[in-house]
C-alpha positions in Angstrom: 102.6 101.8 67.5 100.0 104.4 68.5 101.3 107.9 69.5 99.2 110.6 71.0 100.4 114.2 71.6 99.2 117.2 73.5 101.5 120.1 74.1 104.0 118.9 76.7 102.3 115.5 77.0 103.0 112.4 75.0 101.3 109.0 75.3 102.9 106.1 73.3 101.1 102.8 73.3 103.3 99.6 72.8 106.5 101.5 73.5 108.1 98.2 74.5 108.3 95.3 72.1 107.9 91.8 73.5 111.6 91.1 73.9 112.4 94.3 75.7 109.3 93.9 77.9 110.3 90.5 79.0 113.9 91.6 79.7 112.5 94.4 81.9 110.1 92.1 83.7 112.9 89.6 84.4 115.0 92.4 85.9 112.1 93.8 88.0 111.2 90.4 89.3 114.7 89.9 90.5 114.6 93.0 92.8 113.6 93.0 96.5 111.3 96.0 97.0 110.9 97.8 100.3 107.9 98.7 102.4 108.9 102.2 103.6 107.5 104.2 106.5 106.4 107.7 105.7 108.1 109.4 108.7 111.1 109.0 111.0 112.7 110.4 114.2 114.2 113.3 112.3 111.1 113.8 110.2 108.1 113.2 112.5 104.5 113.3 111.3 102.6 116.6 111.5 100.0 117.1 114.1 97.2 116.0 111.9 98.9 112.8 110.7 100.5 109.7 112.1 103.3 107.3 111.2 102.2 105.0 108.4 103.5 102.7 105.8 103.4 103.6 102.1 100.5 102.0 100.1 102.9 100.0 98.0 106.4 98.5 98.0 109.0 100.6 96.1 112.4 100.4 94.6 114.6 103.3 93.4 117.5 103.3 90.9 120.0 106.0 90.3 119.3 107.6 93.6 117.0 106.7 96.4 114.6 109.2 97.9 113.6 107.6 101.2 110.1 108.7 102.2 111.1 109.2 105.8 113.6 111.9 104.8 110.9 113.7 102.8 111.1 113.8 99.0 113.2 116.1 96.8 111.4 119.5 96.7 113.3 122.5 95.5 114.1 125.2 96.2 114.5 124.4 100.0 114.2 120.7 100.1 117.3 119.8 98.1 119.9 118.8 100.6 120.0 115.3 102.2 117.1 114.0 100.2 118.7 111.9 97.4 121.0 109.0 98.4 123.3 107.6 95.7 121.9 104.2 94.6 122.4 101.4 92.1 122.9 102.7 88.5 120.5 101.9 85.8 121.0 98.3 84.5 121.6 97.7 80.8 118.0 96.8 80.2 117.0 100.4 81.1 119.9 102.3 79.6 118.7 102.1 75.9 115.1 102.9 77.1 116.3 106.0 78.9 118.4 107.1 76.0 115.4 106.8 73.6 113.2 108.8 76.0 115.7 111.6 76.3 116.1 111.8 72.6 112.3 112.0 72.2 112.1 114.7 74.8 114.7 116.9 73.0 112.8 116.4 69.7 109.3 117.0 71.0 109.5 119.5 73.9 110.4 123.2 73.8 113.9 123.9 75.0 112.4 126.3 77.6 110.8 123.3 79.3 114.0 121.3 79.4 116.4 122.4 82.2 120.1 122.8 81.4 122.0 119.5 81.9 118.6 117.6 82.1 119.0 113.9 81.9 117.0 111.0 83.5 119.1 109.9 86.4 116.6 108.6 88.9 113.8 106.0 88.6 111.1 105.1 91.1 109.6 101.7 90.7 106.1 101.4 92.2 104.5 98.0 92.7 100.7 98.2 92.6 98.4 95.5 93.9 96.7 94.0 96.9 98.0 93.4 100.4 96.8 90.5 102.6 95.7 91.9 105.9 94.0 89.9 108.7 93.3 87.1 106.2 91.7 89.4 103.6 93.1 90.9 100.4 92.9 94.7 100.4 93.3 96.6 97.2 96.2 99.2 97.6 96.6 100.0 93.9 96.3 103.8 93.8 98.3 107.0 94.5 96.9 110.2 95.8 97.2 113.5 94.0 100.7 115.0 94.2 103.4 116.7 92.1 106.8 115.5 91.0 109.1 118.3 92.0 112.2 117.1 90.1 112.8 119.7 87.3 112.0 119.0 83.7 109.9 116.3 81.9 109.0 113.1 83.7 108.7 109.7 81.8 106.5 106.9 83.0 106.6 103.3 81.7 103.8 100.9 82.6 103.6 97.1 82.9 100.7 94.9 83.7 97.0 95.9 84.3 96.1 99.3 83.0 95.8 102.3 85.3 93.5 105.3 85.3 95.9 108.3 85.4 94.5 111.7 86.0 95.7 115.3 86.0 93.6 117.3 88.5 93.1 120.8 90.0 93.5 120.0 93.6 91.4 121.4 96.5 94.3 120.8 98.9 93.3 119.9 102.4 89.7 120.9 101.8 88.4 117.3 101.6 84.8 118.5 101.3 85.5 119.5 97.7 86.4 117.0 95.1 89.4 117.8 92.9 88.5 118.7 89.3 89.7 116.2 86.7 91.3 118.1 83.8 92.6 115.2 81.7 92.8 111.5 82.2 94.4 108.6 80.3 94.4 104.8 80.7 98.1 103.8 81.0 98.3 100.4 79.3 100.8 97.6 79.4 104.1 98.4 77.7 103.1 102.1 77.3 105.1 105.2 77.8 103.9 108.6 79.0 106.0 111.7 79.1 104.8 115.0 80.6 106.5 118.4 81.4 106.0 122.1 81.2 104.3 124.4 83.7 100.8 123.1 83.2 101.5 119.5 83.9 104.4 119.9 86.4 103.5 123.1 88.4 99.8 124.0 87.9 98.2 120.6 88.0 98.5 117.6 90.4 98.3 114.0 89.2 97.2 110.7 90.6 96.5 107.1 89.9 92.8 106.7 90.6 92.6 103.0 90.2 94.2 100.0 88.5 92.1 97.4 86.8 91.9 93.9 88.3 91.1 91.6 85.4 93.2 88.8 86.8 95.2 88.6 83.6 98.6 90.1 84.6 100.5 89.4 87.8 104.2 89.5 88.6 106.4 87.3 90.8 107.6 90.0 93.2 109.6 89.2 96.3 107.2 90.8 98.8 105.4 88.7 101.3 101.5 88.9 101.4 101.4 91.2 98.4 100.0 90.5 94.9 101.4 92.8 92.2 99.3 93.4 89.1 101.0 96.6 87.8 104.5 97.9 87.9 105.3 101.5 87.0 108.7 103.0 86.4 108.9 106.8 86.7 112.1 108.4 85.4 113.0 111.9 86.6 116.0 114.3 86.8 117.7 115.4 90.0 120.6 117.8 89.5 123.8 115.8 90.1 125.0 118.2 92.7 122.0 117.3 94.9 122.7 113.6 94.9 124.8 112.7 97.9 126.5 109.5 99.1 125.3 107.9 102.3 128.4 109.0 104.1 127.7 112.7 103.3 124.4 112.6 105.2 124.3 113.9 108.8 124.5 111.1 111.4 120.9 111.4 112.6 119.7 111.0 109.0 122.0 108.0 108.4 120.4 106.5 111.6 116.9 107.0 110.1 117.7 105.2 106.9 120.2 102.7 108.0 117.6 99.9 108.6 116.5 100.3 105.0 120.1 100.2 103.8 120.8 97.1 105.8 117.7 95.4 104.3 118.8 96.4 100.8 122.3 95.1 101.5 121.0 91.6 102.0 120.4 91.3 98.3 122.4 94.0 96.7 126.2 94.1 96.3 126.0 97.9 95.8 124.4 98.5 99.2 126.7 95.9 100.8 129.7 98.0 99.7 128.0 101.2 100.8 127.7 99.8 104.3 131.3 98.6 104.3 132.5 102.1 103.1 130.5 103.8 105.8 132.4 102.0 108.6 135.9 102.9 107.3 
């Protein structure tokens, strides 16, 4: 097992053995990911943007941050951002516990918030979408920051991805962002990063995903071929995670179509809709 360390950055190759990897793939292939729209009636696009779909299907566990509500972004963007969602399944619980133990062993206490624990997981499905009879590569993520406090853990499956930390030029698209550090994230690998440098000062992005035709997944998304799956584990303070019923009516209206779609295959979301009508 290869382990590379930089201050506040860990990369562990072959973090999953074959048995755990297969159990995780079986679970992920049983999910029904969503295509989400970026904006909604309550959160319209800014003047220089337009309504659009995310580049890839997603699924959230622990709590769901719907794109159309805007993502969790303290200090102001904390309320009505994180909807209670399905708990981590057993296949993830041991993995999460091991990651948390590693963080407490390897990271400085000053970089681990009080009560920090990994309670939300974003599952990103990277691949190609069939559009007008042609397959279009959508396997990338633009530069951004994860604003949830504390270290972030990333588990990769499938084709390897070029992950970069960059100094961003913001909206000045005439200037390219400076790549500070990059790493190929390989199948069954684990990456953990935290601290001010990697969480606050730098942005990160997935520049591209290899397409060797060797690894694909049986994902229940029409006209989409998945060659990489990434699970990103983060921490949202428990007091900022709310039930669907606690959201204002206009925000419930924005996300109800997604909830109804999820409820077609999830007992958890079926019960959530039932409870919301009582």
